[in-house]
Phi, psi and omega in degrees: 000136184265158186277132172288136173232147181206153181234143180229135170237129179220162179214150177239135181245112177286117174273327179193170178301129183069018180216123178222159181244130191225098173276153184210154168227134179239136182239125180242142167244142181053059187292144175285130179251025187301328187271348179293144174299315174230132180293132179238105187288351177282347177283114181243340178219162176206162174234141166235130178235134182198195179205162169228145176251123183252135177237119177251099186306327182286321181291322184291323185257006176071024182268161176289149178260168176272151175084197183262160175235147178281000000 
């Protein structure tokens, strides 16, 4: 069995205080197919494209946070 390898490129865009949008692209070689219903030996590479939305409620609502700030 070959080892799965991957590379990810991501970026974070601040939309407002406490709100950011993070798109990403991932590229896999020898992807692990353990969760697949049927193993396909022809699959050698795969791409994943997605995004995350990050909400920090104290920043979004203007409330004080815990801990220190730089």
